N, C-alpha and C positions, 0 to 999 in steps of 0.2 A: 450355587448358581449366583452370578453377578448380573445386576441390572444396569444398563446404560442410563435409563431414564426413570429412576425409582420414585415417581411423583404419585403417591398413593391418593392423595386429594383428587387429582386430575383423574385418575382410574376410577376412583368411586363415583365421581360427578358423572363421567361418561356411562358407567354402569347405571347409574339412577336414571339418567335421561333414557337410555335403552329401555329399562323396565316400564317407566311412565308411558313413553309412546307406544310400547307393545300393549300395555294395559288398555290405553285408549283404543288401540286397533281392535283389540277382542272385544271390548264393549260396543263399539260401533258395529263390528261384525255380528255379533249376538242381536243387536237391536234391529239391523236391517233384515236379518234372517230368523226372527223370533218365531215366524209362523211355519218355518221350514225345519225339517228334520236335520239336525247337526251331528255329523259322525264325530263324537268328541276324541275318539282314539286317534283318528287322522289329524285332527286339529293339534291335539297335544304332540304328535310326531313332527309336525312342521315347527311347533314351537321349540322342541328340543334341537332340531337342526339350526334354526336361526341363533338360538342361544350358544350353541356350540361354536359356530363361526364367529359371532360377536366376541366371545371370550378369547378365542384365538387371536383375533385382530388386536385385542387389548394386551395380550402377552406380547405379540410382535412389536407393538407400539412402544412397550417398556424396554425392549432391547435386552432380551435374555442371553447371557454369556455363559457358555458351558465349556470347561476345560481352559487350558492356557497353552500359548505358543510363544517361542522367543523370536524376536526380530532384531536385526542389525541396524541400529541408528547413526546415521553419520551427521556430526554437528559441523555446519559450514557457517563462515562469516565472512564479511567484507570490511575493509578500512577505506573510509571516504573522507578526504578533505574537502571542505567547501571554502573556496577562495572568492572573497567578495569585494569588488571594486568599490572605494569609498572616495573616488576623486570628485571634485566639485561638479563634474558633468552628470553625476548620478542624480543630482537634484533637478534635472531637466524634467519638464512636465509633458512631453510628448506621449509618455506612457503614465496615465493617471494612477493615483494622485501625483505620484512622481516615480521615476524610475526605481530609486532605492526603496520607497515604501512599497511598491509592488513586489520587489524582490523580497522584502521581510515577509510579505503575506504568504508568498508562494513557498518560502523556505519553511515555514512552520508546518505546512501541509506536507512538504517532501519528507522531512524527517521523520514524520509520523508512520511513514510507509517502510521504515527500515528499523524497527524496534530492537532487532537482534543484532544490529551491526555497530561497530565503532565509528563515531563521526567526530571530525575536528573542524575547527574554524579558523581560517586565516583572513586577516583584513590586509588591504593594501591599496597604494596609490602609487607614488614615486618610490616608496619603500614598503616592505611586507613585515607584517607583525603576527605572532602567533596569538590569537585571542582565546583559542580553547584547544588543548590538546585532544587526541583521540579518546573518546569515552563513550561508555554505554548509557550515561546518564542524559537522557533527553531533556530533563527539566533544566539541567545547566545549559545546554545548548539553546533551549527557547530563551532563556534569560539574556544570553548573550546576543541572540538575534534581536531581541526588543530593544536593545541598547544601541544598535548599530547607527551611526550618523557620520557624516563626512567630516565632523571636527576631530575624529579619533586618530587621523593620520595626516601626516604632512602633505600638502597639495602643491606639488611641483610637476604635475603631469602624471601620466599613468605608465607603468612598467609592468607588463605581463610576464616578464621573465622572473621577477623577485618572488611572487608567491609560488610559482612552480619549482623554483629552486627550494624554496623552504619546505614545501611538501615532500621533495625528493629526500632532502636531508632528514627530515623527520621519519620518514619511512625507513631509511637506512639505519637509523640510530634507534628504532624500535627494539626493545629488548624482548618483546613477546616471542616465544619460541613457535608459536602457531602459524601455520602457513595460510595466509588469507590473500584474496585478490585485493588490489590496491588501485584506487582510482581518485581523480581530483575533479570536482565540479568547479570549472572557472567561469565566473559570473562577471560580465563586464559589457560596456557598450562598445568595445573593441578598439578604442584609441590607444596606440601603443608607441611610447617614445623611448622604450628601452632597448638595450643591446643584447646581442647573443641568444635570441629567442630560439634560433634553429638548433643551436648547440644544446640548450637545455632541453628541448623537445626530444632530441636524439638520446640524451642521457635517460630520460623518463622512459623512452620506448626500450632501451636496453635493459632497464631494470623491470620491465613488466607492467609499468604504471600508465594506466589509460587516463586520457583527459576528455571530459565530457564538458563541452563549452556551452554557456548560455548567453547568447547576445540579447541585449535589451535596448530597445530604441527604434527610431524609425528613419528612413531614407531622407524625409523632408528635414528632420531634426527639430531642435527647439532652443530657445534661448536658455542661459544657465542663471536661475535666480541666485541672489547674494543679498541677504539682508532686506531692504526695501527696494533694491533695484536688481541689476542684472550684471554679469561678468562682462567687462569690455575688452575686446580684442585690441592689445596694444599697437598692433600694426596698422589697423584701418581706423581705430577710435569709434567703432561701432560695436553694438552688442555681439558677443561671439556666440556662433551657432555650433551646437554639437550634434553630430549624426552618429548613426550606427554604422560601425566600419567592421565587417565580420571577417575580413581576410586573415588577420592573425588568429582568431579564434578558431577558423575553419582549419587552418594550418596545424594547430595545437592538437586539434581532435583527429584529423586524418592520418597524421604521422605517429600517433600513439595507439591506434586501433580504437579510438573512442569515436563519438559522434557529435555533430553540431546542432543545437537547437536555438529557438529564438522566441523572444517576446516582442511583437511589433504590432503595427496597426493591421497586418496581414496574417500573422501567425500567432498562436498561443499553444505552445510546444511543451509546457512543463509536464503535462500528463505524458507525453512521449519520452521525456528525459527519465521519468520515475519508471517507465516501462523498460528502458533500456538498462538502466541500473539492476532493475529486478532480474533481468535476464542474465546478467553476470553470473558465472559460476563461481561462488565462493570457495574458496580452498577449504579442504577438509582439515578441519581443526582437531577432531577427535572421532573415534568410533567406539560404540558400546552396545552391549546386548541388553535390551529391555524385555521384561516379561509381559506379554499382552494377553488379556482375555479373548477368548473366541466368540464372537458375537454370532448367535444362531437364529436371530429374528427371522430369517429368510424362510426357514422351515415352517414356522408357525404361520407366517403369512401366506405361504403356498397352500397349506392346508386349509385356511380360512377362505381363501379364494376358490379352492376346489369345491368346498361345501356352498358357498355363495352361488357358484356358477350351477351346481346340481339343484339348488333351490329354484333358479330362474328356469332352467330348462326342463325340469322334471317336476312341475307343480303337483302337490297331492290335493286331491279332491276333499274338500271339507263339508261340501252339501250334498246331501242325497234327497232328490226330489221323489 
């Protein structure tokens, strides 16, 4: 017999508590009724019933497993590239403490939700760079996320096409023979100055890669900090204002079968993004037969409940007047 919860100390503790409380009960019972004639045999019978179902409860609590069974286990997995916009506009503070700092915080929680999946990191602005290839090592991913800043990439505008192309190329060159679902989390404020976004989206859709976009920012927008000042719009000579522009992000998601989510003054949808990714059916990487013990706690629990019910509805008279 195999026990699912073989905690002997806890079992002995519960048994000790039961014995102590029942002795107190008997002492109080005898004290109250010391002038009455007690039918000891019936009192002893009641003690036997209560002790029996308490022991059965303890056995059920320990989870006894009798016999073995074989089950087919399917090992599933997902490959997820996270593409993070590191253009200067991500330093805007309309989402506190800044857009980028908020994204770094949310990403740490997000990757913890997928411990058995491979995750990679792409950073981009006007160009895209592979920061970390697909890996199961979440510690490495966390380190790269900690180091994200807008100084890592050239800042000459934002091109949403570049990270999507890079993710697609990496998926196509992946030498892993396992069949997995493939997706990209595209994180940006949505300002897009690149070309051929629609063509890249079509290629992603043809290869079964879903894009889940996460827009960050507000419709009112914010100035863009730079050093001790702000970024100046060369056309107007005034501080540049960056706003959330979701059109390109929504297009990327809708055309590939993904979804669009948002972090703004009105929406906080990172939890919804995690749920959507969790609902993805990971490709079956492998199947294997495992031997599992058959837990029979229910039978002991049912017997204990039966005796307890009998004890309640059929009380045994212990006092004879």
